[in-house]
C-alpha positions in Angstrom: 36.0 19.2 4.5 36.3 22.2 2.0 33.2 22.3 -0.5 35.0 20.5 -3.3 37.0 17.7 -1.4 34.3 14.7 -2.6 35.0 16.1 -6.5 38.3 16.6 -6.4 40.1 13.2 -7.4 37.0 13.0 -10.1 38.2 16.4 -11.5 42.1 15.4 -11.2 41.9 12.5 -12.9 38.7 10.6 -14.1 39.4 12.1 -17.6 43.3 10.3 -17.2 41.7 7.3 -17.0 45.3 5.3 -18.3 46.6 7.3 -16.3 45.8 7.6 -12.7 44.6 4.9 -9.9 44.1 5.4 -6.1 46.8 5.7 -4.3 45.5 4.6 -1.4 42.6 1.9 -0.3 41.3 1.8 3.2 38.4 0.2 4.8 36.1 3.1 6.5 34.3 0.5 8.6 37.8 -0.1 10.2 38.3 3.4 10.8 35.6 5.7 11.0 37.5 9.3 11.5 36.3 12.4 9.5 37.3 15.7 9.8 36.3 18.0 12.9 34.5 20.8 10.4 32.0 21.6 13.3 34.3 21.7 16.3 37.4 22.1 17.5 39.6 19.4 19.6 38.6 20.0 23.6 41.7 21.9 25.8 42.1 18.5 27.4 42.1 16.2 24.1 44.5 18.5 22.9 46.9 18.1 26.2 46.7 14.0 25.7 47.1 14.1 22.0 50.7 16.5 22.9 51.5 14.3 25.8 51.6 11.3 24.0 54.2 13.1 21.3 56.4 13.9 24.0 56.2 11.0 25.3 57.0 8.7 22.8 60.2 11.1 21.9 60.7 10.3 18.4 60.1 6.6 18.9 57.0 4.7 17.1 54.2 4.9 19.7 53.4 1.4 21.3 50.4 -0.7 20.8 48.7 1.3 23.7 49.4 4.7 22.4 48.5 3.8 19.3 45.3 2.3 20.3 44.5 6.0 22.7 45.4 7.8 19.5 43.1 6.2 17.0 40.1 6.1 19.6 41.1 10.2 20.1 40.7 10.4 16.4 37.7 8.6 16.1 35.7 10.3 19.0 37.2 13.6 17.9 37.8 13.6 14.4 40.9 14.9 12.4 41.9 18.5 13.4 41.2 21.1 10.8 42.7 24.5 10.9 39.6 26.5 11.2 38.4 24.9 13.9 42.1 23.7 16.1 44.4 25.4 14.4 48.0 25.0 13.8 49.3 23.0 16.5 47.0 20.6 16.8 47.9 19.3 13.0 51.1 19.2 13.4 50.8 17.0 16.8 48.4 15.0 14.7 50.6 14.6 12.1 53.4 14.2 14.4 52.0 11.0 16.1 50.6 9.6 12.3 54.4 9.2 11.3 54.9 7.2 14.7 51.7 4.6 14.1 53.9 2.7 12.1 52.5 -0.3 13.9 49.2 -0.1 12.3 50.0 1.0 8.4 46.5 0.3 7.4 45.9 3.3 10.1 48.2 5.0 8.5 46.8 4.4 5.0 43.4 5.0 6.0 44.5 8.4 7.4 46.4 9.1 4.3 43.1 8.9 2.3 41.6 11.4 4.7 44.6 14.4 5.0 44.3 13.8 1.3 41.0 15.9 1.0 42.5 18.1 2.8 46.2 19.1 0.9 45.8 22.4 -0.5 43.5 23.8 1.7 45.3 23.6 5.9 47.5 20.5 4.6 50.3 21.6 2.7 51.7 19.4 -0.3 55.3 19.1 0.2 54.8 17.9 3.8 51.8 16.1 2.7 53.8 13.8 0.1 56.9 13.1 2.8 55.0 11.6 4.9 53.2 9.5 2.7 56.9 8.5 1.4 58.3 7.7 4.9 55.2 6.0 5.4 55.2 3.6 2.6 58.8 3.0 2.5 59.1 1.7 5.8 56.3 -1.0 5.1 56.7 -1.7 1.1 59.9 -0.3 0.3 58.7 2.2 -2.4 57.7 5.7 -2.4 54.7 7.6 -4.0 56.7 11.0 -4.5 59.9 10.6 -4.7 60.4 13.0 -2.1 63.0 10.9 -0.1 66.7 11.0 -2.1 69.8 11.0 -1.2 73.4 11.3 -3.2 75.4 8.6 -4.8 78.7 9.3 -6.3 77.7 12.9 -6.3 74.2 12.3 -8.4 70.9 12.9 -6.8 68.8 9.8 -6.8 65.0 8.8 -5.4 65.8 5.8 -3.1 63.9 4.0 -2.4 61.9 3.7 -6.0 58.7 5.2 -6.7 55.1 3.5 -6.8 54.3 5.1 -10.0 55.4 7.4 -12.1 52.0 8.6 -13.0 51.1 9.1 -9.8 54.1 11.4 -9.0 53.8 13.3 -11.9 50.0 14.2 -11.5 50.6 15.2 -8.1 53.5 17.2 -8.2 51.8 19.0 -11.3 48.9 19.1 -9.4 50.4 21.4 -6.5 52.5 22.8 -8.2 56.1 21.7 -7.5 59.1 20.7 -8.7 59.1 17.7 -11.3 61.3 14.8 -9.8 63.4 15.9 -12.8 63.6 19.3 -11.8 64.3 18.8 -8.2 67.2 16.1 -9.2 68.7 18.8 -11.1 68.5 21.6 -8.7 69.4 19.5 -6.1 72.5 17.6 -7.9 74.6 21.2 -7.6 74.1 21.3 -3.9 76.5 20.7 -1.1 73.8 19.9 1.7 70.7 18.2 2.0 69.7 16.8 -1.2 66.3 18.3 -1.8 65.6 21.7 -2.6 61.9 21.5 -1.8 60.9 22.3 1.9 59.3 18.7 2.8 60.1 18.5 6.6 58.5 21.8 7.2 54.9 22.3 8.6 52.0 20.1 7.8 49.8 22.6 8.3 49.4 25.9 6.2 46.0 28.5 6.7 43.2 27.2 5.5 42.5 28.4 1.9 40.3 31.3 1.5 38.2 31.5 -1.9 37.4 34.7 -3.2 34.4 33.8 -5.5 32.7 30.6 -3.1 29.7 30.7 -5.1 31.7 30.1 -8.5 33.7 26.9 -6.1 29.9 25.8 -5.3 28.9 26.2 -8.4 31.7 24.2 -10.3 30.8 21.6 -7.6 27.4 21.0 -8.2 28.3 20.7 -12.5 30.3 18.0 -11.6 28.3 15.5 -10.1 26.3 14.6 -12.7 29.3 15.3 -15.2 31.1 12.2 -13.2 28.0 10.0 -11.7 26.3 9.5 -15.2 29.6 8.9 -16.8 30.4 6.1 -14.0 27.0 4.8 -15.2 27.9 5.0 -18.4 31.3 2.7 -17.8 29.2 0.5 -16.1 26.7 -0.2 -18.2 29.0 -1.1 -20.8 31.0 -3.5 -18.9 27.7 -5.2 -18.5 27.3 -5.5 -21.8 23.7 -3.3 -21.4 23.3 -1.7 -24.6 19.7 -0.2 -23.6 21.3 1.0 -20.4 24.2 2.7 -22.7 22.1 4.7 -25.2 19.8 6.3 -22.2 23.4 7.2 -20.2 24.8 8.5 -23.8 21.5 10.8 -24.0 21.5 11.8 -20.5 25.9 12.8 -20.3 24.9 15.2 -23.8 21.5 16.8 -22.2 24.0 17.2 -19.2 26.8 18.6 -20.9 24.9 20.8 -22.7 23.4 22.5 -19.8 27.2 22.7 -17.9 28.3 24.2 -20.9 25.5 27.2 -20.8 26.6 27.6 -17.3 30.2 27.6 -17.6 30.3 30.0 -20.3 28.3 32.5 -18.2 31.3 31.7 -15.9 33.8 32.7 -18.3 32.6 35.5 -19.7 31.9 36.9 -15.8 35.9 35.9 -14.6 37.6 34.2 -17.4 39.4 31.2 -16.7 38.3 30.4 -13.3 41.7 31.2 -10.6 43.1 29.1 -8.0 42.5 32.6 -5.8 38.8 32.6 -6.9 38.2 28.1 -6.8 41.0 26.9 -5.3 43.0 24.4 -6.8 40.7 21.7 -7.1 37.9 24.2 -8.5 40.3 25.0 -11.4 40.4 21.5 -11.9 37.2 20.9 -12.1 37.0 23.7 -13.9 39.0 22.5 -16.7 37.2 19.3 -17.2 33.7 20.5 -17.7 35.8 22.8 -20.7 36.8 19.4 -21.6 33.5 18.3 -22.1 32.0 20.9 -24.0 33.1 19.0 -27.3 29.8 20.7 -28.7 31.3 24.4 -28.8 35.2 23.8 -30.3 35.1 27.7 -29.7 34.5 27.9 -26.3 37.3 25.2 -25.9 39.7 27.3 -27.9 39.0 30.2 -25.9 39.1 29.0 -23.0 43.0 27.1 -23.9 44.2 30.5 -24.5 42.3 31.8 -21.6 44.7 29.2 -19.6 48.0 29.4 -21.0 49.0 32.5 -18.6 47.8 30.4 -15.9 49.9 27.2 -16.8 52.7 29.0 -17.4 52.9 30.8 -13.7 52.1 27.1 -12.6 48.5 28.2 -11.5 47.1 25.4 -13.2 48.2 22.2 -14.2 50.6 21.6 -17.2 49.2 17.7 -17.9 45.4 19.0 -17.9 46.6 22.2 -20.5 48.2 19.9 -22.5 45.3 17.6 -22.8 42.9 20.4 -23.6 45.3 21.5 -26.2 45.8 18.6 -27.9 41.5 18.2 -27.7 41.7 21.7 -30.1 44.0 20.8 -32.3 41.9 17.7 -32.9 38.5 19.4 -33.2 40.3 21.7 -35.9 41.5 18.8 -38.1 45.0 19.2 -36.8 47.3 17.0 -35.2 47.8 16.6 -31.4 51.0 17.8 -29.8 51.1 16.0 -26.4 49.9 12.7 -27.5 47.5 13.0 -24.8 44.1 12.0 -27.1 43.9 7.9 -28.0 41.5 6.0 -29.7 40.3 2.2 -30.3 41.8 0.8 -33.6 41.6 -3.2 -34.1 41.0 -3.9 -30.5 43.6 -1.1 -29.2 44.2 2.0 -28.0 46.5 4.1 -30.3 47.4 7.7 -30.8 45.1 9.6 -32.8 47.4 11.6 -34.8 50.2 13.3 -33.4 52.8 15.8 -34.8 56.6 15.2 -34.3 56.9 11.5 -32.6 60.2 11.4 -32.5 60.4 14.3 -30.0 56.8 13.7 -28.6 58.3 12.2 -25.2 60.3 15.4 -24.9 57.6 17.8 -25.4 55.3 15.2 -23.0 58.4 16.2 -20.6 57.9 19.8 -20.4 53.9 19.1 -19.9 54.8 16.9 -16.8 53.1 13.7 -18.7 55.3 10.3 -19.0 56.2 8.5 -21.6 53.1 8.1 -24.4 54.7 4.6 -25.0 54.3 3.7 -21.2 50.0 5.4 -21.5 49.7 3.1 -24.3 50.8 0.1 -22.4 48.6 1.7 -19.3 45.4 1.9 -21.7 45.3 -1.4 -23.1 46.5 -3.5 -20.5 43.4 -2.2 -18.4 41.7 -3.8 -21.7 42.9 -7.3 -21.4 
């Protein structure tokens, strides 16, 4: 597993509590399967997995075949590119798609593979498998990769379960938004999708130019998130003493994190994907978001982020959030409507320019309609 895997979902989305929910829920007690990070699959296991794939010949695995597939994964783990190579990942990916007799197993494996997306799992192919699995069992899809042409118009079919989850995933991994993809597909005459969804599931493992910075970011994000989770729990329980204690600890942790993050920025600028990986960039952004004690540093980080965002090497959504934070800290209205405040028990937008065209600006930054954002935030309070 790559270094930031356990931090990534936090780096991606804890500060977007109004947007993201966990896409996959599965029981680790039922399927104790990990990643073969230390040793390759033995040759005989690889041969047996390949035989299972060949014998199934495009059909769903039988109950006995599925049980064998599960047993092999429980014993040996899911193959990684570093240890077992691309071929093993492709075989196991093919078997996973044919494991439709056990939806819970498929969801568990999708959650496990999510840790590897962007490392040795290709985002577009992962999204297609997830959509195929959910479409088969729930009649919905997660990422909009399943499309068809109706009267000359390409549409996502079946419907997407959560626009927020879809927008975040596509933006985070630099994929086209669904609107952009469907627009490109509209002029085609062949397959509706211009994306390589059905290509290889595997890709060479990511190599980071600055693994030292990547490790540091992982170390810094742990107290950032664990303390905020403790604060949320104390607030939910109405423990006012614990709330104040956690707020003080968060202030102290943020101050120390800011000191170390500024040293990173002084050395390399805004850490890039090549330096620290996709999730490393996201984690750096989260740490900058929490550097409210130094708005000038946030402003500097925003300027460094702009060229990366424009070339899709950084999340547009996260850039928009930081841009709004910087604007508000300068006593200016926000641009993208990402920042809210509680007013009479309800979340409302903080001061925002040109509300009439807000959703148009949000769409350009892979953000959904602002009213949907407010409704989601307020429903979480009910």
